[in-house]
C-alpha positions in Angstrom: -12.5 7.1 -2.5 -11.1 6.9 -6.1 -12.2 4.4 -8.8 -9.1 2.2 -8.3 -10.1 1.7 -4.6 -13.6 0.8 -5.6 -12.6 -1.5 -8.4 -10.2 -3.5 -6.2 -13.1 -4.2 -3.8 -14.8 -6.0 -6.7 -12.2 -8.7 -6.5 -14.0 -11.4 -4.5 -12.1 -14.4 -3.2 -12.8 -16.9 -0.5 -10.9 -15.5 2.5 -9.2 -17.0 5.6 -8.4 -15.4 8.9 -5.4 -13.1 8.7 -3.3 -11.2 11.2 -5.8 -11.5 14.0 -3.4 -10.4 16.9 -2.6 -7.1 15.1 -6.3 -6.5 14.5 -7.1 -7.1 18.1 -4.6 -4.4 19.0 -6.0 -2.0 16.5 -9.6 -2.6 17.9 -8.4 -2.0 21.5 -6.7 1.3 20.5 -9.8 2.5 18.7 -12.0 1.6 21.6 -9.8 3.7 23.9 -10.0 6.6 21.5 -13.8 6.4 21.3 -14.0 6.3 25.1 -11.8 9.4 25.3 -14.1 11.2 22.9 -17.2 10.3 24.8 -15.6 11.3 28.1 -14.7 14.8 26.8 -18.1 15.3 25.4 -19.8 14.2 28.7 -17.5 16.4 30.8 -18.3 19.4 28.6 -22.0 18.8 28.9 -21.8 18.5 32.7 -19.6 21.6 33.2 -22.1 24.3 34.1 -19.5 27.0 33.9 -19.2 26.5 30.1 -21.1 28.7 27.8 -23.6 26.9 25.6 -21.7 28.0 22.5 -18.5 26.5 23.9 -20.3 23.2 24.8 -21.8 23.1 21.3 -18.4 23.6 19.7 -16.9 20.8 21.8 -19.7 18.5 20.7 -19.1 19.5 17.0 -15.4 18.7 17.3 -16.0 15.4 19.0 -18.7 14.4 16.4 -16.2 15.1 13.6 -13.5 13.1 15.4 -15.9 10.2 15.7 -16.7 10.4 12.0 -13.0 10.2 11.2 -12.6 7.2 13.5 -15.4 5.4 11.7 -13.7 6.2 8.3 -10.5 4.7 9.8 -12.4 1.6 10.8 -13.7 1.2 7.3 -10.2 1.6 5.8 -8.8 -1.0 8.2 -11.4 -3.4 7.0 -10.3 -2.7 3.4 -6.7 -3.3 4.4 -7.7 -6.6 6.0 -9.7 -7.6 2.9 -6.9 -6.6 0.5 -4.3 -8.5 2.5 -6.3 -11.6 2.3 -6.8 -11.2 -1.4 -3.1 -10.8 -1.8 -2.4 -13.9 0.3 -4.7 -16.1 -1.7 -3.9 -14.5 -5.1 -1.3 -17.0 -6.3 -3.6 -20.0 -5.7 -6.5 -18.2 -7.2 -4.6 -17.2 -10.4 -3.6 -20.9 -10.9 -7.2 -22.0 -10.3 -8.5 -19.5 -12.8 -5.9 -20.3 -15.5 -6.6 -24.0 -15.2 -10.4 -23.5 -15.6 -9.9 -21.8 -19.0 -10.1 -24.2 -21.9 -11.9 -24.8 -25.2 -15.6 -25.4 -25.1 -17.8 -27.6 -27.4 -19.9 -25.5 -29.8 -22.2 -28.6 -30.1 -22.7 -29.5 -26.5 -24.1 -33.0 -26.4 -25.8 -32.6 -23.0 -27.4 -29.3 -24.2 -28.6 -30.9 -27.5 -30.1 -33.7 -25.4 -31.9 -31.2 -23.2 -33.3 -29.4 -26.3 -34.6 -32.7 -27.8 -36.2 -33.9 -24.5 -37.7 -30.6 -23.3 -40.9 -28.7 -23.9 -40.8 -25.3 -25.4 -41.5 -23.5 -22.1 -38.5 -25.3 -20.5 -36.3 -24.2 -23.4 -37.5 -20.6 -23.1 -36.8 -20.7 -19.3 -33.3 -21.9 -20.1 -32.8 -19.2 -22.6 -33.9 -16.6 -20.1 -31.5 -17.9 -17.5 -28.6 -18.0 -19.9 -29.3 -14.5 -21.1 -29.3 -13.2 -17.6 -26.0 -15.0 -16.9 -24.6 -13.5 -20.1 -25.6 -10.0 -19.1 -24.0 -10.4 -15.7 -20.8 -11.8 -17.2 -20.5 -8.9 -19.6 -21.0 -6.4 -16.7 -18.3 -8.2 -14.7 -16.0 -8.2 -17.7 -16.5 -4.4 -18.1 -15.6 -3.9 -14.4 -12.5 -6.1 -14.7 -11.3 -4.1 -17.7 -11.7 -0.9 -15.8 -9.8 -2.4 -12.8 -7.1 -3.5 -15.1 -6.8 -0.2 -16.8 -6.4 1.6 -13.4 -3.9 -1.0 -12.2 -1.7 -0.6 -15.3 -1.5 3.2 -15.0 -2.0 3.6 -11.2 1.6 3.6 -9.8 2.1 7.4 -10.3 -1.4 8.1 -9.0 -0.8 6.1 -5.9 2.5 7.8 -5.2 0.9 11.2 -5.6 -1.8 10.3 -3.2 0.8 9.1 -0.6 2.6 12.4 -1.0 -0.6 14.3 -0.4 -1.4 12.4 2.7 2.1 12.9 4.0 1.7 16.7 3.5 -1.5 16.7 5.5 0.2 14.7 8.3 3.0 17.3 8.4 0.4 20.0 8.9 -1.4 18.0 11.6 1.8 17.4 13.5 2.6 21.1 13.3 -0.8 22.0 14.7 -0.8 19.4 17.4 -0.6 20.8 20.9 -0.4 24.4 19.6 -3.4 25.7 21.4 -4.1 28.9 23.5 -3.6 28.0 27.1 -6.2 30.5 28.0 -8.9 28.6 26.1 -11.2 26.2 27.9 -9.6 22.8 28.7 -12.5 20.8 27.2 -12.2 22.8 24.0 -8.5 22.2 23.7 -8.9 18.5 24.5 -11.5 18.2 21.8 -9.3 19.9 19.3 -6.4 17.6 20.1 -8.5 14.5 19.8 -9.8 15.8 16.5 -6.3 16.2 15.2 -5.4 12.7 16.6 -8.3 11.1 14.8 -7.5 12.9 11.6 -3.9 11.8 11.8 -5.0 8.2 12.4 -7.2 8.4 9.3 -4.4 9.6 7.0 -1.9 7.2 8.4 -4.3 4.4 7.6 -4.9 5.8 4.1 -1.1 5.6 3.5 -1.0 2.0 4.8 -3.7 1.0 2.3 -2.0 2.8 -0.6 1.4 1.3 0.1 -0.1 -2.2 0.4 -1.7 -1.7 -3.0 1.4 -0.2 -4.5 3.8 -3.0 -3.4 1.5 -5.7 -4.7 0.4 -4.0 -7.9 1.9 -6.7 -10.2 0.2 -9.5 -8.3 -3.1 -7.7 -8.4 -2.7 -7.0 -12.1 -2.0 -10.7 -12.8 -5.1 -11.7 -10.7 -7.3 -9.2 -12.6 -6.0 -10.4 -15.9 -6.8 -14.0 -14.9 -10.3 -13.0 -13.9 -10.8 -11.1 -17.1 -9.7 -14.1 -19.2 -11.9 -16.5 -17.2 -14.9 -14.2 -17.7 -14.1 -13.9 -21.4 -14.2 -17.7 -21.7 -17.5 -17.8 -19.8 -19.1 -15.2 -22.1 -18.0 -17.3 -25.1 -19.5 -20.5 -23.6 -22.8 -18.7 -22.8 -23.1 -17.2 -26.3 -22.5 -20.7 -27.8 -25.2 -22.2 -25.5 -27.7 -19.5 -26.5 -27.0 -20.0 -30.2 -27.8 -23.7 -29.8 -30.9 -23.0 -27.7 -32.3 -20.6 -30.3 
């Protein structure tokens, strides 16, 4: 997974249920594929005519197919999360922009706290504010990295889509082209391995296209988050100066 994918996952927004009927269909299809894999594995293990080496090879192929199905499941979760982020982005951008405003460098409530508090309470407040400032700075750094990737990421995403399509073409060419003289369990395992790999790359393309078509919106969202975090850092720095 590249840095852009990881960075986009850092965008955290309150989410609502989205596209449930389609997800139910996806889950049903995946369950069927998992059952097929387990069935082929079970039949191979129970076939006493199979050599141990052939049984082991079937198990290895099925295990790899199950691994790819788990990766597909994870990607579908990312698609669902990103879809919800995109759906809520306009409202979130508006909310973030409205929250950014000038702050008082001589906060009256903070000044009152300083006058009325013991030294130990002020020190605790300084410690809390310092921790919040460190966290805000780290978040700001991540947002800048996300924004940098978004601003230059179109060509990269298109290249990745092309790479996945090339792999899909090779998978389609291999599909079904097995030696009929080979054991049926082995050929079935090979086909399921190809099917699971195909599903993985198709899902990768779906995620990449979703990101590509909504790149401007995601860029605007990240910029709004960056600006809000910048304002938060300034406010925390001002508070610490007054506390010290």
